[in-house]
Every structure is written in structure tokens, then in C-alpha cells.
N, C-alpha and C positions, 0 to 999 in steps of 0.2 A: 582516529580516536584511540585513546589509552584509558586504562583504569582511572587516571587522574582527571579525566573528562566526564565520568559517569556522575549523574546526580543521584544523591543518596542522603537519607537523614541519618543522623546519629540516634543512638538508642533513647536519648532524651526527646526525640521528635524534631529537633531543630536540623537545618541542613549541616551536613557534615563537611562540605567542600573538600573533596579529595585532592584538589589542586595544590593544597597547602603541603602536601606530602611529596610533590614534584621534587626531584633531586635527592630523595631519600630512597632506601630499600624498604619495600612493604612486605610483610609476611601476613597474608590474609588467610583466615581460618574460619570455616563455618563451625560454629560452636553449639553446644547444648548442655543444659544443666543437670539433666537426669540420664546421662549416657555412662556407659562402662568406661569410656574414654575421657570423661570429664576431668579426671585428675590431671590430664594434659594442660589444664589451665595453669598449674604450678610451674611446669617447664616453660610455657609461653611467657608467663610473667617474668621468669628468670632471664630468658632471652631478651625480652623488651628492656629490662634493667641493664643487663651486661652490654648490649650493643647500642643502646640510645645515644651515647656520645659519639658513636661512630656512624650514625645515620640510619639505623633500622627502626622501623615502626611496626609494631604488631597491631593488627587490626581484626577484632573479633566480629563475626557475622552470625548472630543468632538465627537458627533455623529449626523449625518444628515438623519437618518433613520426614524425619526418620524415626518411626516408632513413637511419635508424639513426645519426644524427649525434651522439648523446650516449650511446655505449655504456658509459662508464666507470662505476666505483664511486663513491660519494660521495666517498671519499678522493682518487681520481684527478681528479674534477671539481674539488674545492677546491684541489688542488695545481696543476693546470693554470690555472685562473682567477687564483690568486694570483701564480704565477711568471711566467706569460706576460702577463698584462694588469694585474697588481697590484690585482686586484678586492678591495675591502674591504666592499662592501655585502653585505646579508644575502642568502642563498640558501635556497630551500625544499628539500625532499626532491625527488627525481626523481619526475615524475608525468605522468599523461596529460592532455592539454588537449582532446581530442576523443574521440568514441566512447562505448561503454558503460561505460568506466571513468574517464570524465572527472572530474577532481578537482572537488569543490564549489567551489573558489575560481574555477575557470574556468567553471563553471556560472553563477557570478555575473557574470562578465565578458563572456561571448560575446553576450550579447543586445545589447551596445552597438554602434551602427553606426559604421563608418569614415567619412571625410569624403564618400565616394560614396554613402552610405546603405546599405551592405551590412553586415549582422550575421551571426551564426551562426559556424560553426566556424572555428578558427583555420587559417590556410592554410599557414603555414611558420614556421620558427624566427625568433625576434626580432620577433614582434608585440608592440607596446606598448599597455598600458592605463593610463590616468591616472585616478586615484581622488582625490576631493577629501577634505578633512579630515573630512567628516560621512559618508563612505562611498559617495558617489554616483560611479558610473563616468561620468566627464565626457568622456573622449575615447579613441579608439582609432586607432592608426597601424599600418599594414601593414609588413611586412618592409622593402620598399625605402626607407621613410622613415627616415633616420638619426635616432639619438637626439638629436643637436645641430642638427637641421634647424629653421629658423625657425618653422615651424608648431608643432613640439613645445615649443620653448622658450616660445613665446607662450602656448600652453595650460598649461604649467607655471607661468608667472608668474601666470596667473589663478586657478590651483588652490591656490596656496600659501596657507597660514593668514594671516589678516590680524591 
């Protein structure tokens, strides 16, 4: 099983069908609207636009597990992201990334270590997981690493379909 096989809904509530992204690189990020890292939405949208033609899809996964920083409804989240940051990349339903109700998508992701070799639970909003076109989780970047940081861009370049 890979992330492409996980059943998940879109923010709109309809099935998201991650299989449609098979063959593309995915940058999956747990997001929140009221976090100090929320401005990372701008860099995520820029990456999504810049690399779209080369096979990158950014996928936002709203989560309210860290400080209650994603309290809104699906409609409020969509409106905030679109009007404040011009987000056009796809978003999943609001979900848990840790704990007994961890969504299967994050069960597939959290075993991947960060550059320091630490795997396991997501520590905060805006952790980034890079998935290759075959579904392998290739890299993990913690919250402080901006989406447009050189190490993220380099990992994306390596993960893009050839």
C-alpha cells in the first residue's frame, strides 16, 4: 500500500481519490489557518504553481490537533485559504495526524524520518512530506523548514517524474 491507495475525502466532503496523483510527486502538508506558520501557505502555493507542469502536486491536510489552530468548518477553511493566500492546490478533509484517530494517510507518512533521523508523530502544523511518483515517502521536513527552502526545492527536483 502507498499513499495513492489511501481513501480520503476532499475538503468539500467528496472522495479525493489520491490514485489520480500516481505518477506525480506529492508534497503533503498538515495545515492550519491560525498558526504562526500559516504564512507558509504563500510559499506552498508558489511551489504548486512553479512545479505543476513538471508533475508536482501540493496537498494540504487541515488539522486542528495543535493548539486548536484549525477550528473552522470546511467552508471557512476553503474561504480563508483562497482569499488570504490565493490557495488553489487541493485540500483534504480536516483530519487527525496523531493519536488513536490518526488518519491512514498520516499512518503511511509518519514512519519517514526527518533529516535528523527522527520519525514518528507530527510535532506541529506545516510538517511537509514529499512522496515520489511511485508512492515512496522520500523526505520529511519539520515545521521550521520553509516550503521554499533550498533543501525542500532540491528534494522536489529529485522526486519529480522524469
